[in-house]
Short mmCIF file of the C-alpha atoms (twelve columns), coordinates in Angstrom:
data_MODEL
# 
_entry.id   MODEL 
# 
loop_
_atom_site.group_PDB 
_atom_site.id 
_atom_site.type_symbol 
_atom_site.label_atom_id 
_atom_site.label_alt_id 
_atom_site.label_comp_id 
_atom_site.label_asym_id 
_atom_site.label_seq_id 
_atom_site.Cartn_x 
_atom_site.Cartn_y 
_atom_site.Cartn_z 
_atom_site.pdbx_PDB_model_num 
ATOM 1   C CA . MET A 1   119.448 138.767 97.911  1 
ATOM 2   C CA . ALA A 2   116.636 140.501 100.246 1 
ATOM 3   C CA . ALA A 3   116.944 139.874 104.206 1 
ATOM 4   C CA . LEU A 4   115.224 137.159 105.687 1 
ATOM 5   C CA . SER A 5   112.117 139.517 106.607 1 
ATOM 6   C CA . SER A 6   111.523 140.454 103.301 1 
ATOM 7   C CA . GLN A 7   111.464 136.767 102.037 1 
ATOM 8   C CA . LYS A 8   108.056 135.876 100.200 1 
ATOM 9   C CA . TYR A 9   107.057 132.736 100.551 1 
ATOM 10  C CA . SER A 10  104.376 130.354 98.687  1 
ATOM 11  C CA . PRO A 11  101.737 127.595 101.596 1 
ATOM 12  C CA . THR A 12  103.782 124.493 99.417  1 
ATOM 13  C CA . GLU A 13  107.491 126.618 100.133 1 
ATOM 14  C CA . GLU A 14  105.893 127.384 103.708 1 
ATOM 15  C CA . ALA A 15  105.126 123.893 104.290 1 
ATOM 16  C CA . GLU A 16  108.547 123.211 103.067 1 
ATOM 17  C CA . ILE A 17  110.279 125.104 105.551 1 
ATOM 18  C CA . GLN A 18  108.103 123.581 108.448 1 
ATOM 19  C CA . GLN A 19  109.081 120.112 107.217 1 
ATOM 20  C CA . TRP A 20  112.873 121.030 107.446 1 
ATOM 21  C CA . LEU A 21  112.583 123.142 110.857 1 
ATOM 22  C CA . THR A 22  111.116 118.942 111.528 1 
ATOM 23  C CA . THR A 23  114.167 117.328 110.464 1 
ATOM 24  C CA . SER A 24  116.284 120.314 112.580 1 
ATOM 25  C CA . GLU A 25  114.574 119.124 115.422 1 
ATOM 26  C CA . ARG A 26  114.761 115.332 114.641 1 
ATOM 27  C CA . LEU A 27  118.568 115.426 114.186 1 
ATOM 28  C CA . LYS A 28  118.860 116.424 117.538 1 
ATOM 29  C CA . SER A 29  117.628 113.999 119.161 1 
ATOM 30  C CA . ALA A 30  118.321 110.953 116.485 1 
ATOM 31  C CA . ASP A 31  120.704 108.357 117.897 1 
ATOM 32  C CA . ASN A 32  121.907 107.739 114.555 1 
ATOM 33  C CA . LYS A 33  122.329 110.523 112.274 1 
ATOM 34  C CA . SER A 34  123.800 109.126 109.562 1 
ATOM 35  C CA . GLU A 35  120.468 108.089 107.028 1 
ATOM 36  C CA . ILE A 36  119.171 111.489 108.004 1 
ATOM 37  C CA . LEU A 37  122.903 113.468 106.883 1 
ATOM 38  C CA . GLU A 38  122.959 111.382 103.282 1 
ATOM 39  C CA . THR A 39  119.899 112.330 102.600 1 
ATOM 40  C CA . LEU A 40  120.201 115.921 103.328 1 
ATOM 41  C CA . ASN A 41  123.527 115.955 101.545 1 
ATOM 42  C CA . GLY A 42  121.954 114.527 98.362  1 
ATOM 43  C CA . HIS A 43  119.386 117.034 98.271  1 
ATOM 44  C CA . LEU A 44  121.613 119.969 98.626  1 
ATOM 45  C CA . SER A 45  123.703 118.318 95.746  1 
ATOM 46  C CA . SER A 46  122.136 120.327 93.286  1 
ATOM 47  C CA . ARG A 47  120.788 123.004 95.233  1 
ATOM 48  C CA . THR A 48  122.378 126.087 96.909  1 
ATOM 49  C CA . THR A 49  119.737 126.802 99.914  1 
ATOM 50  C CA . LEU A 50  117.205 123.749 101.251 1 
ATOM 51  C CA . LEU A 51  114.145 125.747 99.185  1 
ATOM 52  C CA . GLY A 52  116.419 125.631 96.258  1 
ATOM 53  C CA . SER A 53  118.009 129.411 95.499  1 
ATOM 54  C CA . LYS A 54  115.542 131.126 98.675  1 
ATOM 55  C CA . PRO A 55  117.367 131.285 101.538 1 
ATOM 56  C CA . SER A 56  114.817 130.665 104.481 1 
ATOM 57  C CA . LYS A 57  114.742 130.476 108.585 1 
ATOM 58  C CA . ALA A 58  115.526 126.203 108.081 1 
ATOM 59  C CA . ASP A 59  118.208 126.901 106.546 1 
ATOM 60  C CA . VAL A 60  119.562 128.686 110.080 1 
ATOM 61  C CA . ALA A 61  117.674 125.978 111.416 1 
ATOM 62  C CA . ILE A 62  120.158 123.358 109.945 1 
ATOM 63  C CA . TYR A 63  122.981 125.378 110.638 1 
ATOM 64  C CA . GLU A 64  122.881 125.687 114.530 1 
ATOM 65  C CA . THR A 65  122.183 122.313 114.972 1 
ATOM 66  C CA . LEU A 66  124.773 120.972 112.629 1 
ATOM 67  C CA . ALA A 67  127.400 123.465 112.959 1 
ATOM 68  C CA . PRO A 68  128.952 122.122 116.115 1 
ATOM 69  C CA . LEU A 69  129.003 118.700 114.191 1 
ATOM 70  C CA . VAL A 70  130.346 119.051 111.789 1 
ATOM 71  C CA . ALA A 71  133.112 121.788 113.498 1 
ATOM 72  C CA . LYS A 72  134.698 117.685 114.487 1 
ATOM 73  C CA . TRP A 73  134.327 116.647 111.506 1 
ATOM 74  C CA . THR A 74  137.374 115.170 109.852 1 
ATOM 75  C CA . PRO A 75  138.831 115.830 106.284 1 
ATOM 76  C CA . GLU A 76  137.615 112.272 105.483 1 
ATOM 77  C CA . GLU A 77  133.889 112.793 106.395 1 
ATOM 78  C CA . ARG A 78  133.830 116.300 104.808 1 
ATOM 79  C CA . THR A 79  135.067 115.624 101.581 1 
ATOM 80  C CA . GLY A 80  136.154 112.054 101.404 1 
ATOM 81  C CA . GLU A 81  135.150 109.141 98.899  1 
ATOM 82  C CA . LYS A 82  132.332 108.654 101.575 1 
ATOM 83  C CA . GLY A 83  132.320 112.511 102.682 1 
ATOM 84  C CA . LEU A 84  129.218 114.947 102.773 1 
ATOM 85  C CA . PRO A 85  130.353 117.891 101.043 1 
ATOM 86  C CA . HIS A 86  126.739 119.243 100.037 1 
ATOM 87  C CA . ILE A 87  126.736 119.838 103.738 1 
ATOM 88  C CA . VAL A 88  130.004 121.315 104.100 1 
ATOM 89  C CA . ARG A 89  129.217 123.956 101.449 1 
ATOM 90  C CA . HIS A 90  125.436 125.011 102.340 1 
ATOM 91  C CA . ILE A 91  127.411 125.506 106.659 1 
ATOM 92  C CA . ASP A 92  129.905 127.300 105.147 1 
ATOM 93  C CA . PHE A 93  127.513 129.785 103.263 1 
ATOM 94  C CA . VAL A 94  124.871 130.243 105.586 1 
ATOM 95  C CA . GLN A 95  127.552 131.368 107.942 1 
ATOM 96  C CA . ASN A 96  128.930 133.894 105.353 1 
ATOM 97  C CA . ALA A 97  125.880 135.381 103.785 1 
ATOM 98  C CA . ALA A 98  124.276 138.529 105.466 1 
ATOM 99  C CA . VAL A 99  121.370 137.363 104.580 1 
ATOM 100 C CA . PHE A 100 120.713 134.821 106.977 1 
ATOM 101 C CA . GLY A 101 121.761 137.441 109.269 1 
ATOM 102 C CA . LEU A 102 124.079 135.727 111.816 1 
ATOM 103 C CA . ASP A 103 127.108 138.100 112.076 1 
ATOM 104 C CA . LEU A 104 129.156 135.657 113.289 1 
ATOM 105 C CA . LYS A 105 133.130 135.899 114.051 1 
ATOM 106 C CA . ASP A 106 135.856 134.076 112.400 1 
ATOM 107 C CA . GLU A 107 135.999 132.702 115.516 1 
ATOM 108 C CA . GLN A 108 132.436 131.433 115.852 1 
ATOM 109 C CA . LYS A 109 132.245 130.260 112.659 1 
ATOM 110 C CA . VAL A 110 133.187 126.552 111.281 1 
ATOM 111 C CA . LYS A 111 136.527 126.874 110.022 1 
ATOM 112 C CA . VAL A 112 136.593 125.388 106.155 1 
ATOM 113 C CA . ASP A 113 139.367 125.006 103.842 1 
ATOM 114 C CA . GLN A 114 138.410 125.451 100.537 1 
ATOM 115 C CA . GLU A 115 141.557 123.839 99.169  1 
ATOM 116 C CA . GLU A 116 141.411 120.885 101.114 1 
ATOM 117 C CA . VAL A 117 138.808 118.495 99.127  1 
ATOM 118 C CA . LEU A 118 140.577 114.610 99.308  1 
ATOM 119 C CA . TYR A 119 138.016 113.107 97.019  1 
ATOM 120 C CA . VAL A 120 136.135 114.601 93.518  1 
ATOM 121 C CA . LYS A 121 133.337 112.072 91.521  1 
ATOM 122 C CA . PRO A 122 135.167 111.284 88.530  1 
ATOM 123 C CA . PRO A 123 133.235 112.796 85.352  1 
ATOM 124 C CA . VAL A 124 131.160 111.104 82.921  1 
ATOM 125 C CA . ASP A 125 132.706 111.008 79.362  1 
ATOM 126 C CA . ALA A 126 129.126 111.822 77.228  1 
ATOM 127 C CA . LYS A 127 131.109 110.485 74.568  1 
ATOM 128 C CA . ALA A 128 132.387 107.087 75.609  1 
ATOM 129 C CA . GLU A 129 129.283 106.403 77.634  1 
ATOM 130 C CA . LYS A 130 127.339 107.496 74.071  1 
ATOM 131 C CA . GLU A 131 129.592 104.827 72.537  1 
ATOM 132 C CA . ARG A 132 128.936 101.914 75.583  1 
ATOM 133 C CA . LEU A 133 124.672 102.101 75.067  1 
ATOM 134 C CA . LYS A 134 125.307 102.047 71.784  1 
ATOM 135 C CA . LYS A 135 127.461 98.388  72.087  1 
ATOM 136 C CA . GLU A 136 124.670 97.365  74.472  1 
ATOM 137 C CA . LYS A 137 122.330 98.234  72.122  1 
ATOM 138 C CA . ALA A 138 123.860 96.617  69.560  1 
ATOM 139 C CA . ALA A 139 124.695 93.350  71.132  1 
ATOM 140 C CA . ALA A 140 120.649 92.810  72.323  1 
ATOM 141 C CA . ALA A 141 119.772 93.010  69.082  1 
ATOM 142 C CA . ALA A 142 122.356 91.314  67.619  1 
ATOM 143 C CA . GLY A 143 120.835 88.217  70.701  1 
ATOM 144 C CA . GLY A 144 117.253 88.706  69.493  1 
ATOM 145 C CA . GLU A 145 118.539 87.685  65.789  1 
ATOM 146 C CA . ALA A 146 119.914 84.837  66.239  1 
ATOM 147 C CA . THR A 147 117.043 83.721  68.758  1 
ATOM 148 C CA . LEU A 148 115.135 84.766  65.681  1 
ATOM 149 C CA . VAL A 149 117.459 82.428  63.198  1 
ATOM 150 C CA . ASN A 150 116.751 79.663  66.119  1 
ATOM 151 C CA . ARG A 151 113.050 79.868  66.005  1 
ATOM 152 C CA . THR A 152 113.258 80.033  62.084  1 
ATOM 153 C CA . LYS A 153 115.253 76.958  61.629  1 
ATOM 154 C CA . GLU A 154 113.322 74.764  64.889  1 
ATOM 155 C CA . LYS A 155 109.881 75.830  62.499  1 
ATOM 156 C CA . ALA A 156 111.645 74.139  59.487  1 
ATOM 157 C CA . LYS A 157 112.722 71.257  61.825  1 
ATOM 158 C CA . GLU A 158 108.879 71.181  62.898  1 
ATOM 159 C CA . VAL A 159 107.533 71.177  59.712  1 
ATOM 160 C CA . LYS A 160 109.767 68.502  57.706  1 
ATOM 161 C CA . GLU A 161 109.137 65.907  60.205  1 
ATOM 162 C CA . LYS A 162 105.281 66.337  60.329  1 
ATOM 163 C CA . ALA A 163 105.459 65.980  56.115  1 
ATOM 164 C CA . LYS A 164 107.452 62.966  56.585  1 
ATOM 165 C CA . GLU A 165 104.190 61.944  58.670  1 
ATOM 166 C CA . VAL A 166 102.138 62.642  56.155  1 
ATOM 167 C CA . VAL A 167 104.110 60.784  53.728  1 
ATOM 168 C CA . ALA A 168 104.033 57.306  56.068  1 
ATOM 169 C CA . GLU A 169 100.372 57.390  56.600  1 
ATOM 170 C CA . ALA A 170 100.355 57.528  52.408  1 
ATOM 171 C CA . LYS A 171 101.883 54.750  52.476  1 
ATOM 172 C CA . GLY A 172 100.047 52.101  54.862  1 
ATOM 173 C CA . ALA A 173 96.965  53.893  53.317  1 
ATOM 174 C CA . ALA A 174 97.871  52.587  49.901  1 
ATOM 175 C CA . ALA A 175 99.476  49.421  51.028  1 
ATOM 176 C CA . ALA A 176 95.583  48.196  52.237  1 
ATOM 177 C CA . ALA A 177 93.879  49.281  49.393  1 
ATOM 178 C CA . ALA A 178 96.721  47.119  47.826  1 
ATOM 179 C CA . GLY A 179 95.489  44.158  49.618  1 
ATOM 180 C CA . GLY A 180 97.145  44.594  52.503  1 
ATOM 181 C CA . ASP A 181 94.599  43.157  55.716  1 
ATOM 182 C CA . LYS A 182 96.735  44.424  58.472  1 
ATOM 183 C CA . PRO A 183 94.377  45.744  61.237  1 
ATOM 184 C CA . LYS A 184 94.599  49.497  61.713  1 
ATOM 185 C CA . LYS A 185 96.389  50.976  65.158  1 
ATOM 186 C CA . GLU A 186 93.178  52.340  66.807  1 
ATOM 187 C CA . LYS A 187 94.110  55.558  68.341  1 
ATOM 188 C CA . LYS A 188 94.558  56.031  71.743  1 
ATOM 189 C CA . GLU A 189 92.026  58.136  73.654  1 
ATOM 190 C CA . LYS A 190 93.715  60.821  75.629  1 
ATOM 191 C CA . ALA A 191 92.646  60.526  79.243  1 
ATOM 192 C CA . PRO A 192 90.643  63.820  80.642  1 
ATOM 193 C CA . LYS A 193 93.155  66.193  82.345  1 
ATOM 194 C CA . PRO A 194 91.941  66.713  86.173  1 
ATOM 195 C CA . GLN A 195 90.823  70.137  86.420  1 
ATOM 196 C CA . LYS A 196 92.054  72.353  89.919  1 
ATOM 197 C CA . ALA A 197 89.004  73.120  92.203  1 
ATOM 198 C CA . PRO A 198 88.186  76.591  92.216  1 
ATOM 199 C CA . ALA A 199 90.297  78.683  95.341  1 
ATOM 200 C CA . ALA A 200 87.815  78.572  97.901  1 
ATOM 201 C CA . ALA A 201 87.042  82.474  98.287  1 
ATOM 202 C CA . ALA A 202 88.208  84.321  101.646 1 
ATOM 203 C CA . PRO A 203 85.203  84.133  104.514 1 
ATOM 204 C CA . LEU A 204 83.858  87.869  104.332 1 
ATOM 205 C CA . SER A 205 85.538  89.698  107.214 1 
ATOM 206 C CA . PRO A 206 87.024  93.323  108.104 1 
ATOM 207 C CA . CYS A 207 90.612  91.287  108.227 1 
ATOM 208 C CA . LEU A 208 90.461  91.788  104.392 1 
ATOM 209 C CA . ILE A 209 91.369  95.259  104.852 1 
ATOM 210 C CA . ASP A 210 95.160  95.499  105.309 1 
ATOM 211 C CA . LEU A 211 95.272  98.280  108.687 1 
ATOM 212 C CA . ARG A 212 98.482  99.023  109.791 1 
ATOM 213 C CA . VAL A 213 100.892 101.611 111.718 1 
ATOM 214 C CA . GLY A 214 102.050 104.658 109.207 1 
ATOM 215 C CA . HIS A 215 105.102 107.378 110.503 1 
ATOM 216 C CA . ILE A 216 104.029 110.318 108.450 1 
ATOM 217 C CA . LEU A 217 107.530 111.805 107.941 1 
ATOM 218 C CA . LYS A 218 106.550 114.866 106.198 1 
ATOM 219 C CA . ALA A 219 102.691 116.169 104.888 1 
ATOM 220 C CA . ILE A 220 102.427 119.648 102.687 1 
ATOM 221 C CA . ASN A 221 99.708  121.211 100.909 1 
ATOM 222 C CA . HIS A 222 98.390  119.811 97.376  1 
ATOM 223 C CA . PRO A 223 100.006 122.197 95.067  1 
ATOM 224 C CA . ASP A 224 96.533  122.118 93.347  1 
ATOM 225 C CA . ALA A 225 93.289  121.231 95.676  1 
ATOM 226 C CA . ASP A 226 93.150  123.409 98.588  1 
ATOM 227 C CA . SER A 227 91.163  120.405 100.133 1 
ATOM 228 C CA . LEU A 228 94.324  117.958 99.727  1 
ATOM 229 C CA . PHE A 229 97.474  117.131 101.959 1 
ATOM 230 C CA . VAL A 230 100.435 115.400 100.456 1 
ATOM 231 C CA . SER A 231 101.946 113.736 102.643 1 
ATOM 232 C CA . THR A 232 105.419 111.077 102.420 1 
ATOM 233 C CA . ILE A 233 104.498 108.021 104.934 1 
ATOM 234 C CA . ALA A 234 106.933 104.546 106.383 1 
ATOM 235 C CA . MET A 235 104.771 101.739 106.594 1 
ATOM 236 C CA . GLY A 236 106.530 98.632  106.536 1 
ATOM 237 C CA . ASP A 237 106.594 98.439  102.756 1 
ATOM 238 C CA . ALA A 238 109.488 97.063  100.789 1 
ATOM 239 C CA . ALA A 239 110.819 99.033  97.974  1 
ATOM 240 C CA . GLY A 240 108.179 98.568  94.707  1 
ATOM 241 C CA . GLU A 241 106.099 100.419 92.566  1 
ATOM 242 C CA . ASP A 242 104.488 102.679 94.462  1 
ATOM 243 C CA . THR A 243 107.111 103.736 97.013  1 
ATOM 244 C CA . THR A 244 109.617 106.304 97.308  1 
ATOM 245 C CA . GLU A 245 112.355 106.394 99.822  1 
ATOM 246 C CA . TYR A 246 112.945 109.418 102.159 1 
ATOM 247 C CA . GLU A 247 115.053 109.667 104.600 1 
ATOM 248 C CA . GLY A 248 116.242 106.102 104.438 1 
ATOM 249 C CA . GLN A 249 112.568 104.903 104.997 1 
ATOM 250 C CA . ILE A 250 110.524 102.972 102.302 1 
ATOM 251 C CA . CYS A 251 107.333 105.138 101.515 1 
ATOM 252 C CA . ARG A 252 103.965 105.478 100.415 1 
ATOM 253 C CA . THR A 253 102.796 109.055 98.867  1 
ATOM 254 C CA . VAL A 254 99.071  109.940 100.229 1 
ATOM 255 C CA . CYS A 255 96.724  112.087 99.917  1 
ATOM 256 C CA . SER A 256 94.498  113.390 102.413 1 
ATOM 257 C CA . GLY A 257 91.195  115.427 102.246 1 
ATOM 258 C CA . LEU A 258 91.688  116.881 105.556 1 
ATOM 259 C CA . ASN A 259 93.082  120.181 104.508 1 
ATOM 260 C CA . GLY A 260 91.113  122.784 106.177 1 
ATOM 261 C CA . LEU A 261 90.165  120.135 109.296 1 
ATOM 262 C CA . VAL A 262 93.357  119.426 110.813 1 
ATOM 263 C CA . PRO A 263 96.071  121.962 111.056 1 
ATOM 264 C CA . LEU A 264 99.317  120.819 108.766 1 
ATOM 265 C CA . GLU A 265 101.413 121.244 111.802 1 
ATOM 266 C CA . GLU A 266 99.299  118.258 113.954 1 
ATOM 267 C CA . MET A 267 100.326 115.641 110.607 1 
ATOM 268 C CA . GLN A 268 104.085 116.502 111.090 1 
ATOM 269 C CA . GLY A 269 106.092 113.314 112.197 1 
ATOM 270 C CA . ARG A 270 103.733 111.509 113.724 1 
ATOM 271 C CA . LYS A 271 102.176 107.997 114.327 1 
ATOM 272 C CA . VAL A 272 98.314  106.997 111.887 1 
ATOM 273 C CA . VAL A 273 96.360  104.183 110.872 1 
ATOM 274 C CA . VAL A 274 96.657  103.659 107.503 1 
ATOM 275 C CA . VAL A 275 94.589  101.586 104.592 1 
ATOM 276 C CA . CYS A 276 97.429  99.869  102.788 1 
ATOM 277 C CA . ASN A 277 95.408  97.683  99.984  1 
ATOM 278 C CA . LEU A 278 93.153  100.235 98.358  1 
ATOM 279 C CA . LYS A 279 93.878  100.509 94.753  1 
ATOM 280 C CA . PRO A 280 95.826  103.982 94.253  1 
ATOM 281 C CA . VAL A 281 94.220  106.701 92.543  1 
ATOM 282 C CA . LYS A 282 95.435  109.722 91.461  1 
ATOM 283 C CA . MET A 283 94.064  112.677 93.235  1 
ATOM 284 C CA . ARG A 284 94.507  116.665 91.192  1 
ATOM 285 C CA . GLY A 285 97.503  114.714 89.125  1 
ATOM 286 C CA . ILE A 286 99.391  113.295 92.441  1 
ATOM 287 C CA . LYS A 287 99.181  109.025 92.887  1 
ATOM 288 C CA . SER A 288 97.835  108.372 96.003  1 
ATOM 289 C CA . SER A 289 98.701  105.066 97.443  1 
ATOM 290 C CA . ALA A 290 97.048  104.521 100.700 1 
ATOM 291 C CA . MET A 291 94.337  106.431 102.918 1 
ATOM 292 C CA . VAL A 292 94.651  108.083 107.013 1 
ATOM 293 C CA . LEU A 293 92.140  106.644 109.192 1 
ATOM 294 C CA . ALA A 294 89.986  109.830 110.851 1 
ATOM 295 C CA . ALA A 295 86.843  110.087 112.810 1 
ATOM 296 C CA . SER A 296 84.044  112.475 112.282 1 
ATOM 297 C CA . PRO A 297 80.783  113.014 113.879 1 
ATOM 298 C CA . LYS A 298 78.119  110.183 112.653 1 
ATOM 299 C CA . VAL A 299 75.710  111.898 110.264 1 
ATOM 300 C CA . LYS A 300 72.022  111.928 111.470 1 
ATOM 301 C CA . GLU A 301 69.051  110.268 109.790 1 
ATOM 302 C CA . GLY A 302 67.829  113.085 107.220 1 
ATOM 303 C CA . GLU A 303 70.902  115.178 107.197 1 
ATOM 304 C CA . VAL A 304 73.103  115.905 104.258 1 
ATOM 305 C CA . ASP A 305 77.116  114.904 105.362 1 
ATOM 306 C CA . ASP A 306 78.716  118.691 104.393 1 
ATOM 307 C CA . HIS A 307 82.102  116.983 105.504 1 
ATOM 308 C CA . LYS A 308 83.019  120.134 107.613 1 
ATOM 309 C CA . GLY A 309 84.156  118.279 110.408 1 
ATOM 310 C CA . PRO A 310 85.431  118.221 113.236 1 
ATOM 311 C CA . VAL A 311 87.865  115.555 112.608 1 
ATOM 312 C CA . GLU A 312 90.426  113.830 114.456 1 
ATOM 313 C CA . LEU A 313 92.672  111.444 113.346 1 
ATOM 314 C CA . VAL A 314 93.011  107.821 114.358 1 
ATOM 315 C CA . THR A 315 95.948  107.653 116.289 1 
ATOM 316 C CA . PRO A 316 98.069  104.178 117.700 1 
ATOM 317 C CA . PRO A 317 98.701  102.967 121.291 1 
ATOM 318 C CA . GLU A 318 102.433 105.215 122.262 1 
ATOM 319 C CA . GLY A 319 105.540 103.078 121.091 1 
ATOM 320 C CA . ALA A 320 103.617 101.088 118.033 1 
ATOM 321 C CA . LYS A 321 106.148 100.772 114.886 1 
ATOM 322 C CA . ALA A 322 105.260 101.907 111.685 1 
ATOM 323 C CA . GLY A 323 104.567 98.775  109.891 1 
ATOM 324 C CA . GLU A 324 102.917 96.863  112.530 1 
ATOM 325 C CA . ARG A 325 99.864  95.435  111.775 1 
ATOM 326 C CA . VAL A 326 96.325  96.804  113.315 1 
ATOM 327 C CA . PHE A 327 93.173  94.443  113.718 1 
ATOM 328 C CA . PHE A 328 89.926  94.629  115.250 1 
ATOM 329 C CA . GLU A 329 89.678  92.415  118.103 1 
ATOM 330 C CA . GLY A 330 87.620  88.932  117.010 1 
ATOM 331 C CA . TRP A 331 88.446  89.924  113.478 1 
ATOM 332 C CA . LYS A 332 92.223  88.836  113.110 1 
ATOM 333 C CA . GLY A 333 92.792  87.718  110.019 1 
ATOM 334 C CA . GLU A 334 95.318  87.699  106.569 1 
ATOM 335 C CA . PRO A 335 94.265  90.662  104.603 1 
ATOM 336 C CA . GLU A 336 93.889  90.649  100.581 1 
ATOM 337 C CA . GLY A 337 96.755  92.325  98.348  1 
ATOM 338 C CA . VAL A 338 95.113  94.493  97.059  1 
ATOM 339 C CA . LEU A 339 91.331  95.340  96.934  1 
ATOM 340 C CA . ASN A 340 89.300  94.842  93.994  1 
ATOM 341 C CA . PRO A 341 87.070  97.790  93.440  1 
ATOM 342 C CA . LYS A 342 84.290  95.994  92.082  1 
ATOM 343 C CA . LYS A 343 84.005  93.492  95.198  1 
ATOM 344 C CA . LYS A 344 82.642  96.744  97.466  1 
ATOM 345 C CA . ILE A 345 84.879  95.304  100.356 1 
ATOM 346 C CA . TRP A 346 85.842  98.537  101.775 1 
ATOM 347 C CA . GLU A 347 82.514  100.170 100.749 1 
ATOM 348 C CA . THR A 348 81.086  97.198  102.990 1 
ATOM 349 C CA . PHE A 349 82.706  96.909  105.912 1 
ATOM 350 C CA . GLN A 350 83.216  100.351 106.919 1 
ATOM 351 C CA . PRO A 351 80.203  101.814 107.768 1 
ATOM 352 C CA . GLY A 352 81.192  99.341  110.652 1 
ATOM 353 C CA . PHE A 353 84.108  101.303 111.870 1 
ATOM 354 C CA . THR A 354 83.284  103.566 114.547 1 
ATOM 355 C CA . THR A 355 84.730  104.888 117.889 1 
ATOM 356 C CA . THR A 356 82.987  104.012 122.000 1 
ATOM 357 C CA . ASP A 357 81.848  106.025 124.418 1 
ATOM 358 C CA . ASN A 358 85.649  104.764 125.531 1 
ATOM 359 C CA . LEU A 359 87.402  106.927 122.998 1 
ATOM 360 C CA . GLU A 360 88.396  103.375 121.191 1 
ATOM 361 C CA . ALA A 361 88.497  103.236 117.148 1 
ATOM 362 C CA . ALA A 362 86.296  99.955  116.990 1 
ATOM 363 C CA . PHE A 363 84.831  97.555  114.385 1 
ATOM 364 C CA . ASP A 364 80.685  97.608  115.515 1 
ATOM 365 C CA . ALA A 365 79.341  94.037  113.064 1 
ATOM 366 C CA . SER A 366 75.885  94.449  113.867 1 
ATOM 367 C CA . ALA A 367 76.678  97.383  111.512 1 
ATOM 368 C CA . VAL A 368 77.071  95.223  108.110 1 
ATOM 369 C CA . GLU A 369 74.571  93.038  107.012 1 
ATOM 370 C CA . VAL A 370 76.076  90.161  105.478 1 
ATOM 371 C CA . LEU A 371 77.730  89.252  108.429 1 
ATOM 372 C CA . GLY A 372 74.726  88.412  110.040 1 
ATOM 373 C CA . LYS A 373 76.252  88.968  113.519 1 
ATOM 374 C CA . THR A 374 77.174  91.333  116.420 1 
ATOM 375 C CA . GLY A 375 79.505  92.396  118.342 1 
ATOM 376 C CA . VAL A 376 82.053  95.244  118.664 1 
ATOM 377 C CA . GLY A 377 86.492  94.480  118.648 1 
ATOM 378 C CA . LYS A 378 88.470  97.300  119.264 1 
ATOM 379 C CA . LEU A 379 91.207  98.223  117.064 1 
ATOM 380 C CA . VAL A 380 94.223  97.435  118.360 1 
ATOM 381 C CA . THR A 381 97.707  96.682  117.369 1 
ATOM 382 C CA . GLU A 382 99.964  93.303  116.883 1 
ATOM 383 C CA . SER A 383 101.767 94.088  120.115 1 
ATOM 384 C CA . GLY A 384 98.213  94.567  121.533 1 
ATOM 385 C CA . GLY A 385 97.640  98.506  122.356 1 
ATOM 386 C CA . VAL A 386 94.150  100.335 121.609 1 
ATOM 387 C CA . CYS A 387 93.918  102.397 118.641 1 
ATOM 388 C CA . THR A 388 92.011  105.196 119.774 1 
ATOM 389 C CA . VAL A 389 90.710  109.511 118.766 1 
ATOM 390 C CA . LYS A 390 90.557  112.540 121.110 1 
ATOM 391 C CA . SER A 391 87.213  113.311 121.872 1 
ATOM 392 C CA . LEU A 392 84.497  111.871 119.517 1 
ATOM 393 C CA . GLN A 393 82.446  109.267 120.528 1 
ATOM 394 C CA . GLY A 394 80.555  107.003 118.481 1 
ATOM 395 C CA . ALA A 395 81.818  108.870 115.056 1 
ATOM 396 C CA . THR A 396 82.680  107.274 111.892 1 
ATOM 397 C CA . VAL A 397 85.919  106.394 111.366 1 
ATOM 398 C CA . ARG A 398 86.404  106.392 107.169 1 
# 
């Protein structure tokens, strides 16, 4: 295997290396390391190195961070039923493989006893598992047949009752024709069902847009689009269809057209403001389920927006937590679940998204004709801090 210095990496691999270096730094300062360690152990369960099979400086960084910790682990923590054996295996591999160039003496290495394994996950009996699934399928089918039989019986009963009613009516008609003068029963008119009043439409307001604090846990280059980043962002969601779990947190995948405008390293591990209720869209094969807010200079009348920047990310106040609600002062309210693209709510209010002379993100009501009012409201979090940009005044935020 070639030495680390001679390894070649694709842009995607370089971004992943940077992410693992960030994880290494987080492990040094995290009070509760368990969630990150469990995620790392799961990642290594099917990989020789962090990139899969290719060694990198990320493996060395993780080793240097975790070796002192692993050295103190008990056998139960290493290979017990709830242990982290894949991390232990990775530590042993890095400290002994010449490709990483650590050149450690035996007394400097973490002592790993390959024979001391307390728990091995029992293998799945493929034949028994196949039989179990077959029985479950048969039971489900039998239940469906039973349901069908019951429905058939119920239908037959309905037909029989209907036939009795028809016969009774025929007998009554025959008796009347034979001279009977029994008065006919008048049919009772059914009272009309009360109509539900239509739900009142929510008043048009920028509060219909679901803005929240997002925490970017990792960001990489889009594999098939040079202008896009693909970010994994925690934004306070419960687990659902458009979420994934990363480092113990529920996240969404977000594609942003910021590649070439914002350095990739600036996207790592930072807080941003995200629009959470736009309808998810696929961007060059990857589903994007939110949008990161950023500011850029306003296009002057007669000019064409060339999207060349500069671009600055909207930054929540220090201490803001992932998932915290963000709203414009004077426009607080309940956002819609998912914005209906036909109603153009985002397109209606986005022209009012701007920055002030004090570099605060804000909403200028005078830029939105449908409101019929003026006024500027700062973009603030529930805890009261103001969202800002680095240097762009009077910019467009989108």
